[in-house]
N, CA, C and O atoms as a GROMACS GRO file, in nm:
protein
  584
    1MET      N    1  -2.044  -5.692  -0.451
    1MET     CA    2  -2.086  -5.555  -0.475
    1MET      C    3  -2.078  -5.474  -0.345
    1MET      O    4  -2.035  -5.358  -0.346
    2LYS      N    5  -2.121  -5.535  -0.233
    2LYS     CA    6  -2.114  -5.466  -0.104
    2LYS      C    7  -1.969  -5.431  -0.071
    2LYS      O    8  -1.940  -5.324  -0.017
    3TYR      N    9  -1.880  -5.522  -0.104
    3TYR     CA   10  -1.738  -5.502  -0.076
    3TYR      C   11  -1.684  -5.382  -0.153
    3TYR      O   12  -1.612  -5.299  -0.097
    4ILE      N   13  -1.716  -5.372  -0.280
    4ILE     CA   14  -1.671  -5.260  -0.365
    4ILE      C   15  -1.730  -5.129  -0.314
    4ILE      O   16  -1.660  -5.028  -0.306
    5PHE      N   17  -1.857  -5.129  -0.279
    5PHE     CA   18  -1.922  -5.010  -0.226
    5PHE      C   19  -1.854  -4.966  -0.096
    5PHE      O   20  -1.832  -4.846  -0.076
    6SER      N   21  -1.819  -5.059  -0.009
    6SER     CA   22  -1.752  -5.027   0.117
    6SER      C   23  -1.615  -4.964   0.093
    6SER      O   24  -1.577  -4.869   0.161
    7ILE      N   25  -1.542  -5.016  -0.004
    7ILE     CA   26  -1.410  -4.962  -0.036
    7ILE      C   27  -1.424  -4.819  -0.090
    7ILE      O   28  -1.351  -4.729  -0.048
    8ILE      N   29  -1.518  -4.799  -0.182
    8ILE     CA   30  -1.539  -4.665  -0.238
    8ILE      C   31  -1.581  -4.566  -0.129
    8ILE      O   32  -1.531  -4.454  -0.124
    9LEU      N   33  -1.671  -4.607  -0.042
    9LEU     CA   34  -1.716  -4.522   0.068
    9LEU      C   35  -1.599  -4.489   0.161
    9LEU      O   36  -1.586  -4.374   0.204
   10SER      N   37  -1.516  -4.586   0.192
   10SER     CA   38  -1.399  -4.564   0.278
   10SER      C   39  -1.302  -4.464   0.215
   10SER      O   40  -1.251  -4.376   0.284
   11LEU      N   41  -1.278  -4.478   0.087
   11LEU     CA   42  -1.189  -4.385   0.017
   11LEU      C   43  -1.244  -4.244   0.017
   11LEU      O   44  -1.170  -4.148   0.038
   12CYS      N   45  -1.374  -4.230  -0.005
   12CYS     CA   46  -1.436  -4.097  -0.005
   12CYS      C   47  -1.426  -4.033   0.134
   12CYS      O   48  -1.397  -3.914   0.145
   13ILE      N   49  -1.451  -4.110   0.237
   13ILE     CA   50  -1.443  -4.057   0.374
   13ILE      C   51  -1.299  -4.018   0.406
   13ILE      O   52  -1.276  -3.914   0.468
   14SER      N   53  -1.203  -4.101   0.365
   14SER     CA   54  -1.062  -4.069   0.389
   14SER      C   55  -1.022  -3.940   0.321
   14SER      O   56  -0.954  -3.857   0.382
   15GLU      N   57  -1.063  -3.921   0.196
   15GLU     CA   58  -1.032  -3.797   0.124
   15GLU      C   59  -1.094  -3.677   0.192
   15GLU      O   60  -1.031  -3.571   0.201
   16PHE      N   61  -1.217  -3.691   0.242
   16PHE     CA   62  -1.284  -3.582   0.311
   16PHE      C   63  -1.210  -3.545   0.439
   16PHE      O   64  -1.189  -3.427   0.467
   17VAL      N   65  -1.170  -3.645   0.516
   17VAL     CA   66  -1.098  -3.621   0.641
   17VAL      C   67  -0.963  -3.556   0.612
   17VAL      O   68  -0.924  -3.462   0.683
   18LEU      N   69  -0.891  -3.603   0.511
   18LEU     CA   70  -0.763  -3.543   0.477
   18LEU      C   71  -0.779  -3.399   0.431
   18LEU      O   72  -0.699  -3.313   0.467
   19ALA      N   73  -0.882  -3.372   0.354
   19ALA     CA   74  -0.906  -3.235   0.306
   19ALA      C   75  -0.938  -3.143   0.423
   19ALA      O   76  -0.894  -3.028   0.424
   20GLN      N   77  -1.013  -3.192   0.519
   20GLN     CA   78  -1.049  -3.110   0.634
   20GLN      C   79  -0.930  -3.082   0.724
   20GLN      O   80  -0.921  -2.974   0.784
   21SER      N   81  -0.838  -3.176   0.735
   21SER     CA   82  -0.726  -3.162   0.828
   21SER      C   83  -0.606  -3.091   0.766
   21SER      O   84  -0.504  -3.076   0.832
   22SER      N   85  -0.615  -3.046   0.640
   22SER     CA   86  -0.502  -2.980   0.577
   22SER      C   87  -0.512  -2.828   0.587
   22SER      O   88  -0.442  -2.755   0.516
   23LYS      N   89  -0.598  -2.782   0.676
   23LYS     CA   90  -0.613  -2.639   0.700
   23LYS      C   91  -0.607  -2.614   0.850
   23LYS      O   92  -0.639  -2.700   0.932
   24GLY      N   93  -0.566  -2.494   0.884
   24GLY     CA   94  -0.562  -2.455   1.024
   24GLY      C   95  -0.563  -2.303   1.034
   24GLY      O   96  -0.576  -2.233   0.934
   25ASP      N   97  -0.549  -2.256   1.155
   25ASP     CA   98  -0.551  -2.112   1.182
   25ASP      C   99  -0.410  -2.061   1.209
   25ASP      O  100  -0.325  -2.133   1.261
   26ILE      N  101  -0.386  -1.937   1.175
   26ILE     CA  102  -0.261  -1.869   1.208
   26ILE      C  103  -0.295  -1.759   1.307
   26ILE      O  104  -0.370  -1.667   1.276
   27GLU      N  105  -0.240  -1.771   1.427
   27GLU     CA  106  -0.265  -1.673   1.532
   27GLU      C  107  -0.148  -1.575   1.537
   27GLU      O  108  -0.036  -1.611   1.573
   28VAL      N  109  -0.176  -1.451   1.500
   28VAL     CA  110  -0.072  -1.348   1.492
   28VAL      C  111  -0.079  -1.262   1.618
   28VAL      O  112  -0.178  -1.195   1.644
   29ARG      N  113   0.028  -1.266   1.695
   29ARG     CA  114   0.040  -1.179   1.812
   29ARG      C  115   0.125  -1.059   1.770
   29ARG      O  116   0.236  -1.075   1.719
   30VAL      N  117   0.071  -0.940   1.792
   30VAL     CA  118   0.140  -0.818   1.750
   30VAL      C  119   0.199  -0.749   1.872
   30VAL      O  120   0.127  -0.708   1.963
   31ASP      N  121   0.331  -0.737   1.872
   31ASP     CA  122   0.401  -0.667   1.979
   31ASP      C  123   0.427  -0.524   1.937
   31ASP      O  124   0.450  -0.496   1.819
   32ASN      N  125   0.423  -0.433   2.032
   32ASN     CA  126   0.456  -0.293   2.012
   32ASN      C  127   0.347  -0.217   1.935
   32ASN      O  128   0.373  -0.109   1.881
   33LEU      N  129   0.225  -0.272   1.931
   33LEU     CA  130   0.115  -0.204   1.864
   33LEU      C  131   0.072  -0.084   1.948
   33LEU      O  132   0.035  -0.099   2.065
   34GLU      N  133   0.076   0.033   1.891
   34GLU     CA  134   0.036   0.154   1.961
   34GLU      C  135  -0.115   0.169   1.948
   34GLU      O  136  -0.166   0.239   1.860
   35SER      N  137  -0.185   0.100   2.039
   35SER     CA  138  -0.330   0.089   2.029
   35SER      C  139  -0.402   0.218   2.068
   35SER      O  140  -0.524   0.228   2.050
   36ASP      N  141  -0.330   0.316   2.121
   36ASP     CA  142  -0.394   0.443   2.152
   36ASP      C  143  -0.414   0.527   2.025
   36ASP      O  144  -0.486   0.626   2.026
   37ARG      N  145  -0.348   0.487   1.915
   37ARG     CA  146  -0.368   0.556   1.788
   37ARG      C  147  -0.493   0.501   1.720
   37ARG      O  148  -0.529   0.385   1.740
   38LYS      N  149  -0.558   0.584   1.644
   38LYS     CA  150  -0.678   0.538   1.573
   38LYS      C  151  -0.639   0.453   1.452
   38LYS      O  152  -0.521   0.441   1.419
   39GLY      N  153  -0.739   0.395   1.389
   39GLY     CA  154  -0.715   0.319   1.267
   39GLY      C  155  -0.742   0.171   1.282
   39GLY      O  156  -0.808   0.127   1.376
   40SER      N  157  -0.691   0.095   1.186
   40SER     CA  158  -0.712  -0.049   1.178
   40SER      C  159  -0.578  -0.120   1.159
   40SER      O  160  -0.477  -0.058   1.126
   41LEU      N  161  -0.580  -0.250   1.181
   41LEU     CA  162  -0.463  -0.332   1.154
   41LEU      C  163  -0.493  -0.415   1.030
   41LEU      O  164  -0.590  -0.491   1.027
   42CYS      N  165  -0.410  -0.402   0.928
   42CYS     CA  166  -0.426  -0.477   0.803
   42CYS      C  167  -0.322  -0.588   0.798
   42CYS      O  168  -0.202  -0.562   0.814
   43LEU      N  169  -0.366  -0.711   0.776
   43LEU     CA  170  -0.277  -0.826   0.763
   43LEU      C  171  -0.290  -0.882   0.622
   43LEU      O  172  -0.400  -0.893   0.568
   44ILE      N  173  -0.176  -0.917   0.563
   44ILE     CA  174  -0.175  -0.979   0.430
   44ILE      C  175  -0.090  -1.106   0.438
   44ILE      O  176   0.020  -1.105   0.491
   45LEU      N  177  -0.144  -1.215   0.384
   45LEU     CA  178  -0.077  -1.344   0.384
   45LEU      C  179  -0.031  -1.374   0.242
   45LEU      O  180  -0.111  -1.378   0.149
   46PHE      N  181   0.100  -1.396   0.226
   46PHE     CA  182   0.158  -1.424   0.095
   46PHE      C  183   0.214  -1.565   0.091
   46PHE      O  184   0.275  -1.612   0.188
   47SER      N  185   0.193  -1.634  -0.023
   47SER     CA  186   0.257  -1.764  -0.045
   47SER      C  187   0.365  -1.754  -0.153
   47SER      O  188   0.444  -1.846  -0.173
   48LYS      N  189   0.366  -1.641  -0.221
   48LYS     CA  190   0.467  -1.616  -0.323
   48LYS      C  191   0.511  -1.470  -0.315
   48LYS      O  192   0.444  -1.388  -0.252
   49GLU      N  193   0.620  -1.440  -0.378
   49GLU     CA  194   0.681  -1.307  -0.365
   49GLU      C  195   0.605  -1.198  -0.439
   49GLU      O  196   0.616  -1.080  -0.403
   50LYS      N  197   0.530  -1.233  -0.540
   50LYS     CA  198   0.457  -1.132  -0.617
   50LYS      C  199   0.361  -1.054  -0.526
   50LYS      O  200   0.278  -1.113  -0.456
   51GLY      N  201   0.375  -0.922  -0.527
   51GLY     CA  202   0.290  -0.836  -0.445
   51GLY      C  203   0.344  -0.804  -0.308
   51GLY      O  204   0.300  -0.710  -0.243
   52TYR      N  205   0.442  -0.883  -0.263
   52TYR     CA  206   0.504  -0.861  -0.132
   52TYR      C  207   0.572  -0.725  -0.132
   52TYR      O  208   0.638  -0.694  -0.231
   53PRO      N  209   0.561  -0.643  -0.032
   53PRO     CA  210   0.502  -0.671   0.099
   53PRO      C  211   0.364  -0.612   0.123
   53PRO      O  212   0.305  -0.637   0.228
   54ASP      N  213   0.309  -0.533   0.028
   54ASP     CA  214   0.189  -0.458   0.068
   54ASP      C  215   0.074  -0.458  -0.033
   54ASP      O  216  -0.012  -0.370  -0.026
   55ASP      N  217   0.071  -0.553  -0.127
   55ASP     CA  218  -0.039  -0.558  -0.223
   55ASP      C  219  -0.139  -0.667  -0.184
   55ASP      O  220  -0.113  -0.785  -0.208
   56PRO      N  221  -0.251  -0.630  -0.123
   56PRO     CA  222  -0.346  -0.732  -0.078
   56PRO      C  223  -0.409  -0.810  -0.192
   56PRO      O  224  -0.460  -0.920  -0.171
   57ASN      N  225  -0.406  -0.756  -0.313
   57ASN     CA  226  -0.463  -0.826  -0.428
   57ASN      C  227  -0.380  -0.947  -0.470
   57ASN      O  228  -0.430  -1.037  -0.537
   58GLU      N  229  -0.254  -0.949  -0.431
   58GLU     CA  230  -0.166  -1.060  -0.467
   58GLU      C  231  -0.151  -1.161  -0.353
   58GLU      O  232  -0.092  -1.268  -0.373
   59GLY      N  233  -0.202  -1.130  -0.236
   59GLY     CA  234  -0.191  -1.220  -0.122
   59GLY      C  235  -0.291  -1.334  -0.129
   59GLY      O  236  -0.391  -1.327  -0.200
   60GLU      N  237  -0.262  -1.439  -0.054
   60GLU     CA  238  -0.354  -1.552  -0.042
   60GLU      C  239  -0.477  -1.512   0.038
   60GLU      O  240  -0.588  -1.559   0.012
   61ALA      N  241  -0.456  -1.424   0.133
   61ALA     CA  242  -0.566  -1.375   0.218
   61ALA      C  243  -0.525  -1.239   0.273
   61ALA      O  244  -0.407  -1.210   0.289
   62SER      N  245  -0.624  -1.159   0.302
   62SER     CA  246  -0.598  -1.033   0.370
   62SER      C  247  -0.716  -1.006   0.461
   62SER      O  248  -0.831  -1.039   0.429
   63ARG      N  249  -0.688  -0.946   0.574
   63ARG     CA  250  -0.791  -0.914   0.672
   63ARG      C  251  -0.765  -0.776   0.730
   63ARG      O  252  -0.651  -0.731   0.739
   64VAL      N  253  -0.872  -0.709   0.769
   64VAL     CA  254  -0.864  -0.580   0.835
   64VAL      C  255  -0.933  -0.596   0.970
   64VAL      O  256  -1.047  -0.640   0.978
   65PHE      N  257  -0.861  -0.559   1.076
   65PHE     CA  258  -0.913  -0.571   1.213
   65PHE      C  259  -0.919  -0.434   1.279
   65PHE      O  260  -0.829  -0.351   1.262
   66ALA      N  261  -1.025  -0.411   1.353
   66ALA     CA  262  -1.034  -0.289   1.432
   66ALA      C  263  -0.934  -0.297   1.547
   66ALA      O  264  -0.910  -0.404   1.602
   67ILE      N  265  -0.876  -0.185   1.580
   67ILE     CA  266  -0.785  -0.178   1.695
   67ILE      C  267  -0.866  -0.123   1.813
   67ILE      O  268  -0.916  -0.010   1.808
   68ASP      N  269  -0.876  -0.204   1.917
   68ASP     CA  270  -0.965  -0.166   2.027
   68ASP      C  271  -0.894  -0.134   2.158
   68ASP      O  272  -0.960  -0.117   2.260
   69GLY      N  273  -0.764  -0.125   2.157
   69GLY     CA  274  -0.691  -0.088   2.279
   69GLY      C  275  -0.641  -0.205   2.360
   69GLY      O  276  -0.536  -0.195   2.423
   70GLN      N  277  -0.712  -0.316   2.361
   70GLN     CA  278  -0.672  -0.433   2.440
   70GLN      C  279  -0.621  -0.548   2.355
   70GLN      O  280  -0.535  -0.625   2.398
   71ARG      N  281  -0.673  -0.559   2.238
   71ARG     CA  282  -0.646  -0.675   2.154
   71ARG      C  283  -0.504  -0.672   2.097
   71ARG      O  284  -0.462  -0.573   2.037
   72LYS      N  285  -0.433  -0.782   2.116
   72LYS     CA  286  -0.297  -0.797   2.064
   72LYS      C  287  -0.282  -0.921   1.977
   72LYS      O  288  -0.178  -0.942   1.915
   73LYS      N  289  -0.387  -1.004   1.971
   73LYS     CA  290  -0.384  -1.126   1.891
   73LYS      C  291  -0.492  -1.118   1.784
   73LYS      O  292  -0.604  -1.076   1.809
   74PHE      N  293  -0.453  -1.162   1.663
   74PHE     CA  294  -0.544  -1.157   1.550
   74PHE      C  295  -0.536  -1.292   1.479
   74PHE      O  296  -0.428  -1.349   1.465
   75LEU      N  297  -0.651  -1.342   1.433
   75LEU     CA  298  -0.659  -1.478   1.381
   75LEU      C  299  -0.689  -1.478   1.232
   75LEU      O  300  -0.784  -1.416   1.185
   76LEU      N  301  -0.605  -1.550   1.157
   76LEU     CA  302  -0.631  -1.582   1.017
   76LEU      C  303  -0.684  -1.725   1.016
   76LEU      O  304  -0.609  -1.819   1.045
   77GLU      N  305  -0.810  -1.742   0.984
   77GLU     CA  306  -0.875  -1.872   0.999
   77GLU      C  307  -0.879  -1.952   0.868
   77GLU      O  308  -0.887  -1.897   0.758
   78ASP      N  309  -0.874  -2.084   0.885
   78ASP     CA  310  -0.898  -2.177   0.776
   78ASP      C  311  -0.797  -2.159   0.661
   78ASP      O  312  -0.835  -2.149   0.545
   79ILE      N  313  -0.670  -2.154   0.696
   79ILE     CA  314  -0.562  -2.134   0.600
   79ILE      C  315  -0.499  -2.269   0.566
   79ILE      O  316  -0.462  -2.345   0.656
   80ALA      N  317  -0.486  -2.298   0.438
   80ALA     CA  318  -0.425  -2.425   0.394
   80ALA      C  319  -0.281  -2.433   0.444
   80ALA      O  320  -0.210  -2.333   0.449
   81TYR      N  321  -0.238  -2.553   0.480
   81TYR     CA  322  -0.100  -2.572   0.524
   81TYR      C  323  -0.004  -2.534   0.413
   81TYR      O  324  -0.031  -2.556   0.295
   82GLY      N  325   0.108  -2.476   0.451
   82GLY     CA  326   0.208  -2.437   0.354
   82GLY      C  327   0.306  -2.337   0.413
   82GLY      O  328   0.305  -2.312   0.533
   83ASP      N  329   0.390  -2.281   0.328
   83ASP     CA  330   0.489  -2.181   0.368
   83ASP      C  331   0.438  -2.043   0.328
   83ASP      O  332   0.393  -2.022   0.215
   84TYR      N  333   0.445  -1.950   0.422
   84TYR     CA  334   0.385  -1.819   0.402
   84TYR      C  335   0.473  -1.708   0.459
   84TYR      O  336   0.568  -1.732   0.533
   85VAL      N  337   0.435  -1.586   0.422
   85VAL     CA  338   0.486  -1.463   0.482
   85VAL      C  339   0.364  -1.381   0.520
   85VAL      O  340   0.270  -1.367   0.441
   86VAL      N  341   0.364  -1.326   0.641
   86VAL     CA  342   0.259  -1.234   0.683
   86VAL      C  343   0.320  -1.095   0.694
   86VAL      O  344   0.425  -1.077   0.756
   87THR      N  345   0.254  -0.998   0.634
   87THR     CA  346   0.290  -0.859   0.654
   87THR      C  347   0.170  -0.791   0.719
   87THR      O  348   0.056  -0.831   0.698
   88LEU      N  349   0.199  -0.690   0.797
   88LEU     CA  350   0.090  -0.616   0.860
   88LEU      C  351   0.128  -0.470   0.869
   88LEU      O  352   0.246  -0.434   0.870
   89PHE      N  353   0.027  -0.385   0.877
   89PHE     CA  354   0.052  -0.244   0.900
   89PHE      C  355  -0.064  -0.181   0.976
   89PHE      O  356  -0.179  -0.223   0.964
   90HIS      N  357  -0.031  -0.080   1.054
   90HIS     CA  358  -0.128  -0.005   1.132
   90HIS      C  359  -0.180   0.107   1.041
   90HIS      O  360  -0.115   0.210   1.025
   91ASP      N  361  -0.295   0.085   0.985
   91ASP     CA  362  -0.355   0.179   0.890
   91ASP      C  363  -0.425   0.290   0.968
   91ASP      O  364  -0.546   0.284   0.993
   92GLU      N  365  -0.348   0.390   1.006
   92GLU     CA  366  -0.399   0.494   1.095
   92GLU      C  367  -0.508   0.580   1.032
   92GLU      O  368  -0.593   0.633   1.104
   93ASN      N  369  -0.508   0.595   0.902
   93ASN     CA  370  -0.610   0.677   0.838
   93ASN      C  371  -0.717   0.593   0.766
   93ASN      O  372  -0.799   0.648   0.691
   94ASP      N  373  -0.716   0.463   0.787
   94ASP     CA  374  -0.817   0.370   0.733
   94ASP      C  375  -0.837   0.383   0.582
   94ASP      O  376  -0.950   0.374   0.533
   95ASN      N  377  -0.729   0.403   0.508
   95ASN     CA  378  -0.741   0.408   0.362
   95ASN      C  379  -0.702   0.275   0.296
   95ASN      O  380  -0.700   0.264   0.173
   96LEU      N  381  -0.670   0.175   0.378
   96LEU     CA  382  -0.634   0.039   0.334
   96LEU      C  383  -0.508   0.036   0.248
   96LEU      O  384  -0.489  -0.055   0.167
   97ILE      N  385  -0.422   0.136   0.266
   97ILE     CA  386  -0.295   0.146   0.194
   97ILE      C  387  -0.186   0.176   0.295
   97ILE      O  388  -0.206   0.258   0.385
   98LEU      N  389  -0.071   0.112   0.281
   98LEU     CA  390   0.045   0.146   0.364
   98LEU      C  391   0.102   0.277   0.310
   98LEU      O  392   0.167   0.278   0.205
   99ASP      N  393   0.077   0.385   0.381
   99ASP     CA  394   0.125   0.516   0.336
   99ASP      C  395   0.276   0.524   0.351
   99ASP      O  396   0.334   0.477   0.450
  100LYS      N  397   0.339   0.585   0.250
  100LYS     CA  398   0.486   0.595   0.247
  100LYS      C  399   0.526   0.740   0.224
  100LYS      O  400   0.449   0.820   0.170
  101ASN      N  401   0.648   0.773   0.266
  101ASN     CA  402   0.700   0.907   0.241
  101ASN      C  403   0.759   0.916   0.101
  101ASN      O  404   0.752   0.819   0.024
  102PHE      N  405   0.817   1.029   0.067
  102PHE     CA  406   0.868   1.049  -0.070
  102PHE      C  407   0.984   0.956  -0.104
  102PHE      O  408   1.016   0.939  -0.222
  103LEU      N  409   1.048   0.897  -0.003
  103LEU     CA  410   1.156   0.801  -0.028
  103LEU      C  411   1.106   0.657  -0.037
  103LEU      O  412   1.182   0.566  -0.069
  104GLY      N  413   0.977   0.637  -0.009
  104GLY     CA  414   0.919   0.503  -0.013
  104GLY      C  415   0.920   0.431   0.121
  104GLY      O  416   0.881   0.315   0.129
  105ALA      N  417   0.965   0.500   0.226
  105ALA     CA  418   0.966   0.440   0.360
  105ALA      C  419   0.826   0.451   0.422
  105ALA      O  420   0.759   0.552   0.401
  106PRO      N  421   0.782   0.350   0.496
  106PRO     CA  422   0.648   0.354   0.556
  106PRO      C  423   0.632   0.471   0.654
  106PRO      O  424   0.721   0.501   0.733
  107LYS      N  425   0.516   0.536   0.645
  107LYS     CA  426   0.480   0.642   0.739
  107LYS      C  427   0.392   0.587   0.851
  107LYS      O  428   0.368   0.656   0.950
  108GLU      N  429   0.345   0.462   0.836
  108GLU     CA  430   0.261   0.396   0.937
  108GLU      C  431   0.337   0.275   0.991
  108GLU      O  432   0.429   0.224   0.927
  109GLY      N  433   0.297   0.232   1.109
  109GLY     CA  434   0.362   0.116   1.169
  109GLY      C  435   0.346  -0.008   1.081
  109GLY      O  436   0.240  -0.029   1.022
  110PHE      N  437   0.452  -0.090   1.073
  110PHE     CA  438   0.446  -0.212   0.991
  110PHE      C  439   0.528  -0.322   1.057
  110PHE      O  440   0.614  -0.296   1.142
  111GLY      N  441   0.499  -0.445   1.016
  111GLY     CA  442   0.574  -0.560   1.065
  111GLY      C  443   0.565  -0.675   0.966
  111GLY      O  444   0.475  -0.680   0.882
  112ILE      N  445   0.661  -0.767   0.978
  112ILE     CA  446   0.671  -0.880   0.885
  112ILE      C  447   0.704  -1.006   0.965
  112ILE      O  448   0.781  -1.001   1.061
  113SER      N  449   0.646  -1.118   0.925
  113SER     CA  450   0.673  -1.245   0.994
  113SER      C  451   0.823  -1.271   1.002
  113SER      O  452   0.899  -1.233   0.912
  114GLN      N  453   0.864  -1.337   1.108
  114GLN     CA  454   1.003  -1.368   1.141
  114GLN      C  455   1.082  -1.244   1.182
  114GLN      O  456   1.200  -1.254   1.218
  115ASN      N  457   1.019  -1.126   1.178
  115ASN     CA  458   1.080  -1.001   1.223
  115ASN      C  459   1.218  -0.973   1.164
  115ASN      O  460   1.310  -0.938   1.236
  116PRO      N  461   1.232  -0.988   1.031
  116PRO     CA  462   1.362  -0.955   0.971
  116PRO      C  463   1.382  -0.804   0.970
  116PRO      O  464   1.286  -0.727   0.974
  117ARG      N  465   1.506  -0.763   0.963
  117ARG     CA  466   1.536  -0.619   0.959
  117ARG      C  467   1.514  -0.565   0.819
  117ARG      O  468   1.550  -0.628   0.719
  118SER      N  469   1.452  -0.447   0.814
  118SER     CA  470   1.440  -0.378   0.686
  118SER      C  471   1.575  -0.319   0.650
  118SER      O  472   1.659  -0.295   0.737
  119THR      N  473   1.595  -0.297   0.523
  119THR     CA  474   1.718  -0.233   0.480
  119THR      C  475   1.688  -0.090   0.441
  119THR      O  476   1.572  -0.051   0.429
  120ILE      N  477   1.791  -0.013   0.422
  120ILE     CA  478   1.773   0.125   0.380
  120ILE      C  479   1.713   0.131   0.240
  120ILE      O  480   1.651   0.230   0.202
  121LEU      N  481   1.730   0.023   0.163
  121LEU     CA  482   1.683   0.020   0.025
  121LEU      C  483   1.543  -0.038   0.010
  121LEU      O  484   1.490  -0.042  -0.101
  122GLY      N  485   1.482  -0.083   0.119
  122GLY     CA  486   1.346  -0.136   0.108
  122GLY      C  487   1.317  -0.245   0.209
  122GLY      O  488   1.390  -0.261   0.307
  123PRO      N  489   1.209  -0.319   0.185
  123PRO     CA  490   1.169  -0.423   0.280
  123PRO      C  491   1.268  -0.540   0.281
  123PRO      O  492   1.348  -0.555   0.188
  124PRO      N  493   1.263  -0.621   0.385
  124PRO     CA  494   1.350  -0.740   0.390
  124PRO      C  495   1.318  -0.835   0.274
  124PRO      O  496   1.210  -0.831   0.216
  125GLU      N  497   1.414  -0.919   0.243
  125GLU     CA  498   1.394  -1.021   0.140
  125GLU      C  499   1.277  -1.111   0.179
  125GLU      O  500   1.260  -1.144   0.297
  126PHE      N  501   1.198  -1.150   0.083
  126PHE     CA  502   1.083  -1.238   0.104
  126PHE      C  503   1.125  -1.366   0.176
  126PHE      O  504   1.059  -1.410   0.270
  127GLN      N  505   1.235  -1.426   0.132
  127GLN     CA  506   1.281  -1.554   0.187
  127GLN      C  507   1.311  -1.545   0.336
  127GLN      O  508   1.296  -1.644   0.408
  128SER      N  509   1.352  -1.428   0.384
  128SER     CA  510   1.387  -1.414   0.526
  128SER      C  511   1.265  -1.406   0.616
  128SER      O  512   1.278  -1.410   0.738
  129ALA      N  513   1.146  -1.394   0.557
  129ALA     CA  514   1.024  -1.378   0.636
  129ALA      C  515   0.933  -1.501   0.632
  129ALA      O  516   0.826  -1.501   0.693
  130ILE      N  517   0.974  -1.606   0.561
  130ILE     CA  518   0.889  -1.725   0.545
  130ILE      C  519   0.880  -1.805   0.675
  130ILE      O  520   0.979  -1.823   0.746
  131PHE      N  521   0.759  -1.852   0.704
  131PHE     CA  522   0.737  -1.945   0.815
  131PHE      C  523   0.652  -2.060   0.762
  131PHE      O  524   0.586  -2.047   0.659
  132SER      N  525   0.654  -2.172   0.833
  132SER     CA  526   0.580  -2.290   0.792
  132SER      C  527   0.454  -2.306   0.877
  132SER      O  528   0.461  -2.306   1.000
  133HIS      N  529   0.341  -2.320   0.811
  133HIS     CA  530   0.211  -2.341   0.878
  133HIS      C  531   0.170  -2.486   0.852
  133HIS      O  532   0.130  -2.521   0.741
  134GLN      N  533   0.181  -2.571   0.956
  134GLN     CA  534   0.153  -2.714   0.940
  134GLN      C  535   0.067  -2.770   1.053
  134GLN      O  536   0.057  -2.892   1.068
  135ASN      N  537   0.004  -2.683   1.133
  135ASN     CA  538  -0.072  -2.729   1.249
  135ASN      C  539  -0.212  -2.670   1.249
  135ASN      O  540  -0.244  -2.580   1.172
  136ASP      N  541  -0.295  -2.723   1.339
  136ASP     CA  542  -0.429  -2.669   1.354
  136ASP      C  543  -0.425  -2.521   1.391
  136ASP      O  544  -0.510  -2.443   1.348
  137ARG      N  545  -0.325  -2.483   1.470
  137ARG     CA  546  -0.307  -2.342   1.508
  137ARG      C  547  -0.158  -2.313   1.512
  137ARG      O  548  -0.084  -2.371   1.592
  138THR      N  549  -0.114  -2.223   1.426
  138THR     CA  550   0.026  -2.184   1.419
  138THR      C  551   0.041  -2.047   1.484
  138THR      O  552  -0.014  -1.948   1.434
  139PRO      N  553   0.117  -2.040   1.595
  139PRO     CA  554   0.140  -1.908   1.657
  139PRO      C  555   0.249  -1.832   1.584
  139PRO      O  556   0.348  -1.891   1.539
  140LEU      N  557   0.231  -1.703   1.572
  140LEU     CA  558   0.326  -1.617   1.503
  140LEU      C  559   0.335  -1.487   1.582
  140LEU      O  560   0.232  -1.430   1.619
  141GLU      N  561   0.455  -1.442   1.607
  141GLU     CA  562   0.475  -1.316   1.680
  141GLU      C  563   0.542  -1.217   1.588
  141GLU      O  564   0.649  -1.245   1.534
  142ILE      N  565   0.480  -1.100   1.569
  142ILE     CA  566   0.535  -0.997   1.483
  142ILE      C  567   0.547  -0.867   1.562
  142ILE      O  568   0.453  -0.822   1.627
  143LYS      N  569   0.665  -0.809   1.555
  143LYS     CA  570   0.689  -0.680   1.621
  143LYS      C  571   0.664  -0.569   1.518
  143LYS      O  572   0.723  -0.568   1.410
  144ILE      N  573   0.576  -0.477   1.553
  144ILE     CA  574   0.545  -0.367   1.463
  144ILE      C  575   0.641  -0.252   1.491
  144ILE      O  576   0.671  -0.221   1.607
  145SER      N  577   0.688  -0.190   1.384
  145SER     CA  578   0.780  -0.075   1.397
  145SER      C  579   0.712   0.049   1.342
  145SER      O  580   0.646   0.046   1.238
  146TYR      N  581   0.729   0.158   1.413
  146TYR     CA  582   0.672   0.286   1.370
  146TYR      C  583   0.781   0.379   1.321
  146TYR      O  584   0.752   0.492   1.281
   0.00000   0.00000   0.00000
């Protein structure tokens, strides 16, 4: 009986350790952020194309960070390992929406993981922005365009 209890306890501990180690942080470094402008930085994490690039309700996670003039790194914590796309925008009027002009082009600064080029017809393809998160801390560099 002691032997069976030891095996069950070992299996439970192993499952707990595996569950704990399958998550990590994504550290997003934002280049070209015009921090002298007012507003916030909105980040959205997508694991699937639905909602991409700017619907936070369809993302796996979304965060809003204050822009304080010095900060260039932003942390998405406790994210399950997997393949993702991060989109971000400088929400200058703090309405939590990426404002667009009458043609649908962003009026606020925006950026996408892997820094793919936008097309005249819209945002880059989802597949071109995917990165793999498989570590305790995954660094990501995104250049914001205004």
